[in-house]
C-alpha positions in Angstrom: -12.3 -64.9 51.0 -10.2 -61.7 51.0 -9.6 -61.9 54.8 -8.5 -65.5 54.5 -6.0 -64.6 51.8 -4.6 -61.7 53.8 -4.3 -64.0 56.9 -2.4 -66.6 54.8 0.0 -63.9 53.4 0.6 -62.4 56.9 1.3 -65.9 58.3 3.8 -66.6 55.6 5.5 -63.3 56.2 5.7 -63.8 59.9 7.1 -67.4 59.5 9.7 -66.0 57.0 10.8 -63.3 59.4 11.1 -65.8 62.3 13.2 -68.1 60.1 15.5 -65.2 59.0 15.8 -64.0 62.6 16.8 -67.5 63.8 19.5 -67.8 61.0 20.8 -64.3 62.0 21.0 -65.3 65.7 22.8 -68.6 65.0 25.3 -66.9 62.6 25.8 -64.0 65.1 26.8 -66.6 67.8 29.5 -68.0 65.5 30.7 -64.5 64.8 30.8 -63.6 68.5 32.8 -66.8 69.2 35.2 -65.9 66.4 35.6 -62.4 67.8 36.3 -63.7 71.3 38.8 -66.2 69.9 40.7 -63.4 68.1 40.5 -61.2 71.1 42.0 -63.9 73.2 44.7 -64.5 70.6 45.7 -60.9 70.5 45.4 -59.9 74.1 45.2 -62.8 76.6 48.8 -62.6 77.6 48.1 -59.2 79.2 44.7 -59.9 80.7 43.9 -58.9 84.2 41.7 -61.0 86.5 38.7 -58.8 85.6 39.4 -59.3 81.9 39.6 -63.0 82.3 36.3 -62.9 84.1 34.8 -60.9 81.3 36.1 -63.3 78.7 34.7 -66.2 80.7 31.3 -64.6 80.9 31.3 -63.7 77.2 32.2 -67.4 76.4 29.4 -68.7 78.6 26.9 -66.4 76.9 28.1 -67.4 73.4 27.9 -71.1 74.3 24.3 -70.7 75.5 23.4 -69.1 72.1 25.2 -71.9 70.2 23.6 -74.6 72.3 20.2 -73.1 71.6 20.7 -73.5 67.8 23.1 -76.4 67.7 20.8 -78.8 65.9 20.3 -76.1 63.2 24.0 -75.7 62.3 25.4 -77.4 59.2 28.3 -79.8 59.5 30.6 -77.0 58.3 29.3 -74.6 60.9 29.7 -77.3 63.6 33.3 -77.9 62.5 34.0 -74.1 62.6 32.5 -73.9 66.1 34.8 -76.8 67.2 37.8 -75.2 65.6 37.1 -71.8 67.3 36.5 -73.5 70.7 39.8 -75.4 70.4 41.7 -72.2 69.5 40.0 -70.3 72.4 41.0 -73.1 74.8 44.6 -73.0 73.6 44.8 -69.2 74.1 43.2 -69.5 77.6 45.8 -72.1 78.5 48.7 -70.0 77.2 47.3 -66.8 78.8 46.8 -68.6 82.2 50.3 -69.9 82.0 51.6 -66.4 81.2 49.5 -64.8 84.0 50.7 -67.4 86.5 54.4 -66.9 85.6 53.9 -63.1 85.9 52.2 -63.4 89.3 54.8 -65.7 90.6 57.5 -63.4 89.4 55.7 -60.4 91.0 55.5 -62.3 94.3 59.1 -63.3 94.2 60.3 -59.7 93.6 
């Protein structure tokens, strides 16, 4: 009887830890997307090609994490994700435009 009780308690503890870990991972993905978005906002106009590649790789990794837990996100979290993705896309477009103009200006000089 004692062994069965210990097993049940251990099972509950493991299930709780896995649940908390999953919540932490899905929250971390939103935080990473937010961090990337703010980095793009603050720095994208000066990005080199290597920095754009790094930003793209970071975005892909973050999207994989978000997709893995998407069904677990609340409506508010999904709205936040959409807002951050829209902001990131806006900064990418502005940064690409700025980089293109700079490169054309550099070629013309």
